[in-house]
MOPAC internal coordinates of N, CA, C and O (Angstrom, degrees):
PM7 1SCF
backbone

  N    0.0000 0     0.00 0     0.00 0    0    0    0
  C    1.4628 1     0.00 0     0.00 0    1    0    0
  C    1.5340 1   109.79 1     0.00 0    2    1    0
  O    1.2310 1   121.26 1   136.37 1    3    2    1
  N    1.3706 1   115.20 1   -43.63 1    3    2    1
  C    1.4263 1   120.72 1  -179.98 1    5    3    2
  C    1.5290 1   112.06 1   -60.95 1    6    5    3
  O    1.2310 1   121.10 1   140.71 1    7    6    5
  N    1.3325 1   115.50 1   -39.29 1    7    6    5
  C    1.4595 1   120.47 1   178.13 1    9    7    6
  C    1.5482 1   110.96 1   -66.21 1   10    9    7
  O    1.2310 1   120.84 1   141.31 1   11   10    9
  N    1.3375 1   115.99 1   -38.69 1   11   10    9
  C    1.4553 1   119.74 1   178.46 1   13   11   10
  C    1.4877 1   110.78 1   -63.53 1   14   13   11
  O    1.2310 1   119.99 1   136.79 1   15   14   13
  N    1.3311 1   117.61 1   -43.21 1   15   14   13
  C    1.4505 1   122.66 1   180.00 1   17   15   14
  C    1.5543 1   110.08 1   -63.12 1   18   17   15
  O    1.2310 1   120.93 1   137.93 1   19   18   17
  N    1.3265 1   115.83 1   -42.07 1   19   18   17
  C    1.4430 1   120.78 1   178.07 1   21   19   18
  C    1.5359 1   111.06 1   -62.88 1   22   21   19
  O    1.2310 1   120.54 1   136.87 1   23   22   21
  N    1.3496 1   116.57 1   -43.13 1   23   22   21
  C    1.4387 1   121.51 1   179.89 1   25   23   22
  C    1.5360 1   109.75 1   -63.39 1   26   25   23
  O    1.2310 1   119.69 1   137.76 1   27   26   25
  N    1.3003 1   118.20 1   -42.24 1   27   26   25
  C    1.4638 1   122.01 1   178.01 1   29   27   26
  C    1.5331 1   111.97 1   -62.20 1   30   29   27
  O    1.2310 1   120.65 1   140.05 1   31   30   29
  N    1.3111 1   116.36 1   -39.95 1   31   30   29
  C    1.4565 1   121.03 1   178.25 1   33   31   30
  C    1.5405 1   110.36 1   -64.06 1   34   33   31
  O    1.2310 1   120.77 1   135.80 1   35   34   33
  N    1.3252 1   116.13 1   -44.20 1   35   34   33
  C    1.4965 1   120.30 1  -179.66 1   37   35   34
  C    1.5047 1   109.26 1   -63.20 1   38   37   35
  O    1.2310 1   120.26 1   133.92 1   39   38   37
  N    1.3348 1   117.11 1   -46.08 1   39   38   37
  C    1.4833 1   118.77 1   179.07 1   41   39   38
  C    1.5147 1   113.72 1   -61.20 1   42   41   39
  O    1.2310 1   119.86 1   137.99 1   43   42   41
  N    1.3195 1   117.86 1   -42.01 1   43   42   41
  C    1.4448 1   121.48 1   177.45 1   45   43   42
  C    1.5262 1   111.35 1   -62.63 1   46   45   43
  O    1.2310 1   120.34 1   140.65 1   47   46   45
  N    1.3172 1   116.95 1   -39.35 1   47   46   45
  C    1.4389 1   122.42 1   179.26 1   49   47   46
  C    1.5416 1   110.20 1   -63.41 1   50   49   47
  O    1.2310 1   121.07 1   137.03 1   51   50   49
  N    1.3160 1   115.56 1   -42.97 1   51   50   49
  C    1.4695 1   120.31 1   179.66 1   53   51   50
  C    1.5632 1   109.60 1   -64.12 1   54   53   51
  O    1.2310 1   120.54 1   135.99 1   55   54   53
  N    1.3236 1   116.57 1   -44.01 1   55   54   53
  C    1.4590 1   120.07 1   179.05 1   57   55   54
  C    1.5135 1   111.09 1   -59.58 1   58   57   55
  O    1.2310 1   119.51 1   135.35 1   59   58   57
  N    1.2823 1   118.53 1   -44.65 1   59   58   57
  C    1.4780 1   122.38 1   179.23 1   61   59   58
  C    1.5109 1   110.78 1   -62.13 1   62   61   59
  O    1.2310 1   120.40 1   133.40 1   63   62   61
  N    1.3079 1   116.84 1   -46.60 1   63   62   61
  C    1.4804 1   121.23 1  -177.31 1   65   63   62
  C    1.5491 1   108.68 1   -65.98 1   66   65   63
  O    1.2310 1   119.01 1   136.97 1   67   66   65
  N    1.3184 1   119.49 1   -43.03 1   67   66   65
  C    1.4534 1   121.09 1  -177.67 1   69   67   66
  C    1.5044 1   109.91 1   -68.10 1   70   69   67
  O    1.2310 1   118.32 1   139.27 1   71   70   69
  N    1.3095 1   120.81 1   -40.73 1   71   70   69
  C    1.4589 1   122.24 1  -178.62 1   73   71   70
  C    1.5465 1   109.20 1   -68.52 1   74   73   71
  O    1.2310 1   120.01 1   142.79 1   75   74   73
  N    1.3032 1   117.58 1   -37.21 1   75   74   73
  C    1.4739 1   121.59 1   177.86 1   77   75   74
  C    1.5004 1   111.03 1   -66.87 1   78   77   75
  O    1.2310 1   120.34 1   140.91 1   79   78   77
  N    1.3227 1   116.96 1   -39.09 1   79   78   77
  C    1.4799 1   121.89 1   179.84 1   81   79   78
  C    1.5066 1   109.97 1   -66.08 1   82   81   79
  O    1.2310 1   118.92 1   143.32 1   83   82   81
  N    1.3279 1   119.66 1   -36.68 1   83   82   81
  C    1.4531 1   121.77 1  -178.52 1   85   83   82
  C    1.5242 1   110.62 1   -60.58 1   86   85   83
  O    1.2310 1   120.30 1   134.94 1   87   86   85
  N    1.3260 1   117.03 1   -45.06 1   87   86   85
  C    1.4310 1   121.05 1  -178.45 1   89   87   86
  C    1.5259 1   109.33 1   -70.87 1   90   89   87
  O    1.2310 1   119.58 1   141.73 1   91   90   89
  N    1.3200 1   118.42 1   -38.27 1   91   90   89
  C    1.4602 1   120.53 1   179.49 1   93   91   90
  C    1.5203 1   110.63 1   -65.92 1   94   93   91
  O    1.2310 1   120.90 1   143.75 1   95   94   93
  N    1.3206 1   115.89 1   -36.25 1   95   94   93
  C    1.4735 1   119.07 1   175.26 1   97   95   94
  C    1.5019 1   112.03 1   -63.82 1   98   97   95
  O    1.2310 1   120.63 1   137.93 1   99   98   97
  N    1.3499 1   116.40 1   -42.07 1   99   98   97
  C    1.4384 1   118.81 1   176.98 1  101   99   98
  C    1.5283 1   111.47 1   -62.94 1  102  101   99
  O    1.2310 1   121.07 1   138.93 1  103  102  101
  N    1.3443 1   115.55 1   -41.07 1  103  102  101
  C    1.4561 1   121.44 1   178.68 1  105  103  102
  C    1.5075 1   111.89 1   -58.55 1  106  105  103
  O    1.2310 1   120.68 1   133.67 1  107  106  105
  N    1.3302 1   116.31 1   -46.33 1  107  106  105
  C    1.4826 1   122.13 1  -178.64 1  109  107  106
  C    1.5389 1   109.69 1   -66.25 1  110  109  107
  O    1.2310 1   120.92 1   136.66 1  111  110  109
  N    1.3224 1   115.85 1   -43.34 1  111  110  109
  C    1.4511 1   120.67 1   178.32 1  113  111  110
  C    1.5348 1   110.63 1   -61.10 1  114  113  111
  O    1.2310 1   120.24 1   135.82 1  115  114  113
  N    1.3331 1   117.15 1   -44.18 1  115  114  113
  C    1.4509 1   124.13 1   179.68 1  117  115  114
  C    1.5554 1   109.87 1   -61.00 1  118  117  115
  O    1.2310 1   120.87 1   134.83 1  119  118  117
  N    1.3099 1   115.94 1   -45.17 1  119  118  117
  C    1.5044 1   118.75 1   179.96 1  121  119  118
  C    1.5075 1   109.53 1   -64.40 1  122  121  119
  O    1.2310 1   120.58 1   133.51 1  123  122  121
  N    1.3558 1   116.49 1   -46.49 1  123  122  121
  C    1.4724 1   121.10 1  -175.43 1  125  123  122
  C    1.5375 1   111.19 1   -65.78 1  126  125  123
  O    1.2310 1   119.82 1   132.41 1  127  126  125
  N    1.3468 1   117.94 1   -47.59 1  127  126  125
  C    1.4444 1   120.73 1  -170.81 1  129  127  126
  C    1.5215 1   115.48 1   -94.28 1  130  129  127
  O    1.2310 1   120.19 1   156.04 1  131  130  129
  N    1.3271 1   117.24 1   -23.96 1  131  130  129
  C    1.4489 1   120.50 1  -173.61 1  133  131  130
  C    1.5432 1   112.98 1  -119.10 1  134  133  131
  O    1.2310 1   120.70 1   167.48 1  135  134  133
  N    1.3039 1   116.28 1   -12.52 1  135  134  133
  C    1.4873 1   119.88 1  -174.50 1  137  135  134
  C    1.4819 1   115.15 1   -50.42 1  138  137  135
  O    1.2310 1   120.50 1   135.52 1  139  138  137
  N    1.3552 1   116.65 1   -44.48 1  139  138  137
  C    1.4435 1   120.07 1  -177.47 1  141  139  138
  C    1.5432 1   113.98 1   -63.08 1  142  141  139
  O    1.2310 1   120.70 1   158.26 1  143  142  141
  N    1.3416 1   116.26 1   -21.74 1  143  142  141
  C    1.4681 1   121.22 1  -178.25 1  145  143  142
  C    1.5222 1   112.27 1   -91.56 1  146  145  143
  O    1.2310 1   119.94 1   169.89 1  147  146  145
  N    1.3412 1   117.72 1   -10.11 1  147  146  145
  C    1.4659 1   122.30 1  -170.39 1  149  147  146
  C    1.5066 1   114.13 1  -119.66 1  150  149  147
  O    1.2310 1   119.84 1  -179.66 1  151  150  149
  N    1.3016 1   117.91 1     0.34 1  151  150  149
  C    1.5016 1   119.69 1  -178.65 1  153  151  150
  C    1.4939 1   111.14 1   -88.50 1  154  153  151
  O    1.2310 1   121.96 1   -19.96 1  155  154  153
  N    1.3390 1   113.85 1   160.04 1  155  154  153
  C    1.4673 1   121.32 1   174.57 1  157  155  154
  C    1.4986 1   106.69 1   -64.58 1  158  157  155
  O    1.2310 1   118.37 1   -27.20 1  159  158  157
  N    1.3503 1   120.72 1   152.80 1  159  158  157
  C    1.4559 1   127.21 1     5.02 1  161  159  158
  C    1.5408 1   111.97 1   -78.65 1  162  161  159
  O    1.2310 1   122.40 1   -13.22 1  163  162  161
  N    1.3097 1   113.00 1   166.78 1  163  162  161
  C    1.4974 1   118.77 1  -176.10 1  165  163  162
  C    1.5142 1   113.81 1   -64.39 1  166  165  163
  O    1.2310 1   120.49 1   155.19 1  167  166  165
  N    1.2832 1   116.67 1   -24.81 1  167  166  165
  C    1.4660 1   120.97 1   178.76 1  169  167  166
  C    1.5117 1   109.26 1  -127.75 1  170  169  167
  O    1.2310 1   119.05 1   -34.86 1  171  170  169
  N    1.2951 1   119.42 1   145.14 1  171  170  169
  C    1.4511 1   126.33 1     4.43 1  173  171  170
  C    1.5606 1   110.47 1   -86.23 1  174  173  171
  O    1.2310 1   121.59 1   -23.30 1  175  174  173
  N    1.3003 1   114.56 1   156.70 1  175  174  173
  C    1.4646 1   120.45 1   175.05 1  177  175  174
  C    1.5445 1   105.09 1   -94.67 1  178  177  175
  O    1.2310 1   121.53 1   -58.77 1  179  178  177
  N    1.3366 1   114.68 1   121.23 1  179  178  177
  C    1.4521 1   120.16 1  -178.60 1  181  179  178
  C    1.5442 1   108.95 1  -105.13 1  182  181  179
  O    1.2310 1   121.59 1   -34.76 1  183  182  181
  N    1.3129 1   114.56 1   145.24 1  183  182  181
  C    1.4733 1   119.23 1   176.99 1  185  183  182
  C    1.5376 1   106.12 1   -68.43 1  186  185  183
  O    1.2310 1   121.20 1   -48.64 1  187  186  185
  N    1.3356 1   115.31 1   131.36 1  187  186  185
  C    1.5026 1   118.68 1  -179.03 1  189  187  186
  C    1.5106 1   110.62 1   -74.38 1  190  189  187
  O    1.2310 1   121.37 1   -18.17 1  191  190  189
  N    1.3291 1   114.98 1   161.83 1  191  190  189
  C    1.4331 1   123.47 1   178.66 1  193  191  190
  C    1.5614 1   110.38 1   -72.18 1  194  193  191
  O    1.2310 1   121.43 1   -15.82 1  195  194  193
  N    1.3191 1   114.86 1   164.18 1  195  194  193
  C    1.4578 1   120.18 1   175.79 1  197  195  194
  C    1.5204 1   110.96 1   -62.30 1  198  197  195
  O    1.2310 1   120.67 1   145.16 1  199  198  197
  N    1.3279 1   116.33 1   -34.84 1  199  198  197
  C    1.4686 1   119.75 1   179.49 1  201  199  198
  C    1.5406 1   109.97 1   -67.67 1  202  201  199
  O    1.2310 1   120.33 1   138.97 1  203  202  201
  N    1.3086 1   116.98 1   -41.03 1  203  202  201
  C    1.4540 1   120.71 1   176.58 1  205  203  202
  C    1.5293 1   109.33 1   -60.09 1  206  205  203
  O    1.2310 1   119.44 1   134.27 1  207  206  205
  N    1.3232 1   118.67 1   -45.73 1  207  206  205
  C    1.4429 1   121.62 1  -179.36 1  209  207  206
  C    1.5467 1   110.52 1   -63.06 1  210  209  207
  O    1.2310 1   120.25 1   142.45 1  211  210  209
  N    1.2973 1   117.13 1   -37.55 1  211  210  209
  C    1.4591 1   119.95 1   177.37 1  213  211  210
  C    1.5243 1   111.18 1   -61.91 1  214  213  211
  O    1.2310 1   120.70 1   141.82 1  215  214  213
  N    1.3489 1   116.26 1   -38.18 1  215  214  213
  C    1.4704 1   121.51 1   176.47 1  217  215  214
  C    1.5376 1   108.81 1   -65.26 1  218  217  215
  O    1.2310 1   120.23 1   136.36 1  219  218  217
  N    1.3313 1   117.17 1   -43.64 1  219  218  217
  C    1.4766 1   119.97 1   178.92 1  221  219  218
  C    1.5179 1   112.31 1   -59.91 1  222  221  219
  O    1.2310 1   121.66 1   137.81 1  223  222  221
  N    1.3469 1   114.43 1   -42.19 1  223  222  221
  C    1.4623 1   118.81 1  -176.76 1  225  223  222
  C    1.5307 1   113.85 1   -63.44 1  226  225  223
  O    1.2310 1   120.39 1   147.40 1  227  226  225
  N    1.3287 1   116.86 1   -32.60 1  227  226  225
  C    1.4586 1   120.83 1  -176.84 1  229  227  226
  C    1.5281 1   113.62 1   -96.88 1  230  229  227
  O    1.2310 1   120.43 1   165.90 1  231  230  229
  N    1.3201 1   116.79 1   -14.10 1  231  230  229
  C    1.4552 1   120.56 1  -172.85 1  233  231  230
  C    1.5595 1   112.39 1   -70.07 1  234  233  231
  O    1.2310 1   122.62 1   -32.99 1  235  234  233
  N    1.3244 1   112.58 1   147.01 1  235  234  233
  C    1.4725 1   120.91 1   175.76 1  237  235  234
  C    1.5454 1   106.91 1   -85.79 1  238  237  235
  O    1.2310 1   120.67 1   -93.44 1  239  238  237
  N    1.3169 1   116.32 1    86.56 1  239  238  237
  C    1.4676 1   119.85 1  -172.76 1  241  239  238
  C    1.5134 1   112.28 1   -62.74 1  242  241  239
  O    1.2310 1   118.28 1   135.66 1  243  242  241
  N    1.3502 1   120.88 1   -44.34 1  243  242  241
  C    1.4583 1   117.25 1   177.37 1  245  243  242
  C    1.5464 1   113.59 1   -56.90 1  246  245  243
  O    1.2310 1   120.41 1   143.46 1  247  246  245
  N    1.3301 1   116.81 1   -36.54 1  247  246  245
  C    1.4618 1   119.89 1   177.24 1  249  247  246
  C    1.5293 1   110.61 1   -65.20 1  250  249  247
  O    1.2310 1   121.14 1   134.32 1  251  250  249
  N    1.3337 1   115.42 1   -45.68 1  251  250  249
  C    1.4499 1   120.19 1  -179.00 1  253  251  250
  C    1.5353 1   109.65 1   -63.72 1  254  253  251
  O    1.2310 1   120.05 1   135.40 1  255  254  253
  N    1.3196 1   117.50 1   -44.60 1  255  254  253
  C    1.4774 1   120.55 1  -178.66 1  257  255  254
  C    1.5324 1   111.28 1   -63.50 1  258  257  255
  O    1.2310 1   120.21 1   147.60 1  259  258  257
  N    1.3208 1   117.21 1   -32.40 1  259  258  257
  C    1.4708 1   119.25 1   179.12 1  261  259  258
  C    1.5287 1   110.53 1   -64.33 1  262  261  259
  O    1.2310 1   119.27 1   158.16 1  263  262  261
  N    1.3079 1   118.99 1   -21.84 1  263  262  261
  C    1.4561 1   120.99 1   179.40 1  265  263  262
  C    1.5364 1   114.52 1   -94.61 1  266  265  263
  O    1.2310 1   120.13 1  -178.83 1  267  266  265
  N    1.3210 1   117.36 1     1.17 1  267  266  265
  C    1.4774 1   120.55 1  -178.33 1  269  267  266
  C    1.5353 1   108.11 1   -79.94 1  270  269  267
  O    1.2310 1   121.63 1   -58.17 1  271  270  269
  N    1.3423 1   114.48 1   121.83 1  271  270  269
  C    1.4582 1   122.52 1   178.06 1  273  271  270
  C    1.5210 1   109.55 1  -110.84 1  274  273  271
  O    1.2310 1   121.38 1    -7.82 1  275  274  273
  N    1.3235 1   114.96 1   172.18 1  275  274  273
  C    1.4723 1   120.49 1   174.77 1  277  275  274
  C    1.5371 1   110.92 1   -57.91 1  278  277  275
  O    1.2310 1   121.62 1   141.50 1  279  278  277
  N    1.3239 1   114.50 1   -38.50 1  279  278  277
  C    1.4981 1   120.69 1   179.25 1  281  279  278
  C    1.5152 1   109.74 1   -62.43 1  282  281  279
  O    1.2310 1   120.25 1   135.47 1  283  282  281
  N    1.3411 1   117.13 1   -44.53 1  283  282  281
  C    1.4651 1   119.20 1  -179.40 1  285  283  282
  C    1.5501 1   111.27 1   -69.33 1  286  285  283
  O    1.2310 1   120.46 1   149.41 1  287  286  285
  N    1.3291 1   116.72 1   -30.59 1  287  286  285
  C    1.4413 1   119.89 1   177.92 1  289  287  286
  C    1.5447 1   112.06 1   -67.89 1  290  289  287
  O    1.2310 1   120.66 1   163.30 1  291  290  289
  N    1.3466 1   116.35 1   -16.70 1  291  290  289
  C    1.4368 1   119.45 1   175.82 1  293  291  290
  C    1.5328 1   108.89 1   -77.69 1  294  293  291
  O    1.2310 1   119.43 1   156.89 1  295  294  293
  N    1.3043 1   118.68 1   -23.11 1  295  294  293
  C    1.4605 1   123.81 1   179.03 1  297  295  294
  C    1.5045 1   112.30 1   -92.26 1  298  297  295
  O    1.2310 1   120.89 1   141.90 1  299  298  297
  N    1.3500 1   115.90 1   -38.10 1  299  298  297
  C    1.4571 1   119.62 1  -174.24 1  301  299  298
  C    1.5174 1   109.88 1  -107.29 1  302  301  299
  O    1.2310 1   120.63 1   -50.64 1  303  302  301
  N    1.3117 1   116.40 1   129.36 1  303  302  301
  C    1.4857 1   122.20 1   178.67 1  305  303  302
  C    1.5057 1   107.52 1   -84.06 1  306  305  303
  O    1.2310 1   121.16 1   -69.92 1  307  306  305
  N    1.2997 1   115.39 1   110.08 1  307  306  305
  C    1.4718 1   120.37 1  -176.41 1  309  307  306
  C    1.5373 1   113.07 1   -64.17 1  310  309  307
  O    1.2310 1   119.19 1   153.14 1  311  310  309
  N    1.2981 1   119.16 1   -26.86 1  311  310  309
  C    1.4500 1   122.01 1   172.59 1  313  311  310
  C    1.5011 1   111.38 1   -65.14 1  314  313  311
  O    1.2310 1   120.58 1   141.08 1  315  314  313
  N    1.3550 1   116.50 1   -38.92 1  315  314  313
  C    1.4759 1   120.65 1   176.92 1  317  315  314
  C    1.5363 1   107.60 1   -70.60 1  318  317  315
  O    1.2310 1   119.27 1   141.59 1  319  318  317
  N    1.2918 1   119.00 1   -38.41 1  319  318  317
  C    1.4612 1   121.91 1  -179.83 1  321  319  318
  C    1.5336 1   108.09 1   -58.78 1  322  321  319
  O    1.2310 1   120.62 1   135.75 1  323  322  321
  N    1.3460 1   116.41 1   -44.25 1  323  322  321
  C    1.4690 1   121.58 1   178.95 1  325  323  322
  C    1.5454 1   109.74 1   -64.32 1  326  325  323
  O    1.2310 1   120.52 1   139.77 1  327  326  325
  N    1.3182 1   116.61 1   -40.23 1  327  326  325
  C    1.4595 1   119.78 1   178.55 1  329  327  326
  C    1.5174 1   112.05 1   -61.90 1  330  329  327
  O    1.2310 1   120.88 1   133.58 1  331  330  329
  N    1.3197 1   115.92 1   -46.42 1  331  330  329
  C    1.4751 1   119.80 1   177.75 1  333  331  330
  C    1.5086 1   110.86 1   -62.45 1  334  333  331
  O    1.2310 1   119.77 1   135.47 1  335  334  333
  N    1.3238 1   118.05 1   -44.53 1  335  334  333
  C    1.4547 1   121.97 1  -179.85 1  337  335  334
  C    1.5490 1   109.73 1   -58.02 1  338  337  335
  O    1.2310 1   120.15 1   134.71 1  339  338  337
  N    1.3070 1   117.31 1   -45.29 1  339  338  337
  C    1.4600 1   121.91 1  -179.37 1  341  339  338
  C    1.5146 1   110.21 1   -65.81 1  342  341  339
  O    1.2310 1   120.68 1   132.34 1  343  342  341
  N    1.3619 1   116.30 1   -47.66 1  343  342  341
  C    1.4711 1   120.64 1  -178.45 1  345  343  342
  C    1.5219 1   110.19 1   -57.20 1  346  345  343
  O    1.2310 1   120.73 1   139.95 1  347  346  345
  N    1.3811 1   116.20 1   -40.05 1  347  346  345
  C    1.4450 1   120.92 1  -176.28 1  349  347  346
  C    1.5030 1   112.23 1   -85.06 1  350  349  347
  O    1.2310 1   120.15 1  -168.95 1  351  350  349
  N    1.3120 1   117.31 1    11.05 1  351  350  349
  C    1.4821 1   124.89 1   173.95 1  353  351  350
  C    1.5295 1   111.59 1    61.63 1  354  353  351
  O    1.2310 1   120.74 1  -142.12 1  355  354  353
  N    1.3287 1   116.19 1    37.88 1  355  354  353
  C    1.4621 1   122.29 1   169.42 1  357  355  354
  C    1.5281 1   108.82 1  -140.69 1  358  357  355
  O    1.2310 1   122.12 1  -117.99 1  359  358  357
  N    1.3929 1   113.55 1    62.01 1  359  358  357
  C    1.4288 1   117.46 1  -174.17 1  361  359  358
  C    1.5149 1   114.76 1   -71.84 1  362  361  359
  O    1.2310 1   120.37 1   -21.81 1  363  362  361
  N    1.2992 1   116.89 1   158.19 1  363  362  361
  C    1.4584 1   122.63 1   175.30 1  365  363  362
  C    1.4985 1   107.65 1   -75.09 1  366  365  363
  O    1.2310 1   120.18 1   -38.95 1  367  366  365
  N    1.3112 1   117.26 1   141.05 1  367  366  365
  C    1.4648 1   120.90 1   176.26 1  369  367  366
  C    1.5305 1   108.67 1   -72.95 1  370  369  367
  O    1.2310 1   120.64 1   -27.46 1  371  370  369
  N    1.3141 1   116.38 1   152.54 1  371  370  369
  C    1.4763 1   121.83 1   176.96 1  373  371  370
  C    1.5146 1   109.41 1   -54.29 1  374  373  371
  O    1.2310 1   121.29 1   -50.85 1  375  374  373
  N    1.3246 1   115.13 1   129.15 1  375  374  373
  C    1.4669 1   120.03 1   179.25 1  377  375  374
  C    1.5243 1   115.74 1    86.53 1  378  377  375
  O    1.2310 1   120.27 1   176.58 1  379  378  377
  N    1.3477 1   117.10 1    -3.42 1  379  378  377
  C    1.4775 1   120.52 1   179.40 1  381  379  378
  C    1.5240 1   109.72 1   -64.23 1  382  381  379
  O    1.2310 1   120.10 1   -44.69 1  383  382  381
  N    1.2915 1   117.40 1   135.31 1  383  382  381
  C    1.4627 1   124.06 1  -176.18 1  385  383  382
  C    1.5252 1   109.08 1  -105.30 1  386  385  383
  O    1.2310 1   121.41 1   -50.83 1  387  386  385
  N    1.3440 1   114.91 1   129.17 1  387  386  385
  C    1.4768 1   120.89 1   177.93 1  389  387  386
  C    1.5197 1   104.14 1  -134.85 1  390  389  387
  O    1.2310 1   120.71 1   -69.02 1  391  390  389
  N    1.3468 1   116.25 1   110.98 1  391  390  389
  C    1.4707 1   119.19 1  -171.20 1  393  391  390
  C    1.5203 1   106.93 1    64.69 1  394  393  391
  O    1.2310 1   121.65 1    46.33 1  395  394  393
  N    1.3215 1   114.45 1  -133.67 1  395  394  393
  C    1.5027 1   118.11 1   178.25 1  397  395  394
  C    1.5279 1   111.29 1   -92.86 1  398  397  395
  O    1.2310 1   119.86 1  -179.63 1  399  398  397
  N    1.3359 1   117.88 1     0.37 1  399  398  397
  C    1.4847 1   121.68 1  -176.79 1  401  399  398
  C    1.5116 1   110.80 1   -91.64 1  402  401  399
  O    1.2310 1   121.38 1   -47.40 1  403  402  401
  N    1.3255 1   114.97 1   132.60 1  403  402  401
  C    1.4646 1   120.82 1   172.84 1  405  403  402
  C    1.5232 1   108.19 1  -107.74 1  406  405  403
  O    1.2310 1   120.63 1   -54.47 1  407  406  405
  N    1.3196 1   116.40 1   125.53 1  407  406  405
  C    1.4666 1   121.07 1  -176.25 1  409  407  406
  C    1.5328 1   110.36 1   -81.79 1  410  409  407
  O    1.2310 1   122.77 1   -41.58 1  411  410  409
  N    1.3328 1   112.30 1   138.42 1  411  410  409
  C    1.4454 1   123.39 1   175.48 1  413  411  410
  C    1.5373 1   105.84 1  -107.61 1  414  413  411
  O    1.2310 1   120.01 1   -14.36 1  415  414  413
  N    1.3541 1   117.59 1   165.64 1  415  414  413
  C    1.4574 1   118.31 1   176.25 1  417  415  414
  C    1.5194 1   110.24 1   -57.88 1  418  417  415
  O    1.2310 1   119.66 1   -40.55 1  419  418  417
  N    1.3270 1   118.26 1   139.45 1  419  418  417
  C    1.4757 1   121.73 1  -179.63 1  421  419  418
  C    1.5082 1   108.22 1   -77.76 1  422  421  419
  O    1.2310 1   120.76 1   -52.14 1  423  422  421
  N    1.3265 1   116.14 1   127.86 1  423  422  421
  C    1.4708 1   121.76 1   177.87 1  425  423  422
  C    1.5443 1   106.25 1   -95.92 1  426  425  423
  O    1.2310 1   121.77 1   -54.04 1  427  426  425
  N    1.3096 1   114.22 1   125.96 1  427  426  425
  C    1.4633 1   118.17 1  -177.03 1  429  427  426
  C    1.5183 1   111.83 1  -104.73 1  430  429  427
  O    1.2310 1   120.10 1   180.00 1  431  430  429

């Protein structure tokens, strides 16, 4: 029984580490490939690269949004984030919350 409990603990630890790493990998990819398109100032909005869009398409957006703080919002322009998401054909739905920002429909 003790061995079974130990095995369960090890498996749960691995699951937590692996799931955390997946989001961190997405975060690092997003910073590296899309950062230049999503930082302040709000203008100009530049069309993101194909590589950035590939990152957007595979990223776990709910996981990334869960890590958005007020401090991070001072670095990242959420209007540009919405622009990139829309351009890359993975837009936020109306009313979606990311950090403290609530997305509205993108006006083009």
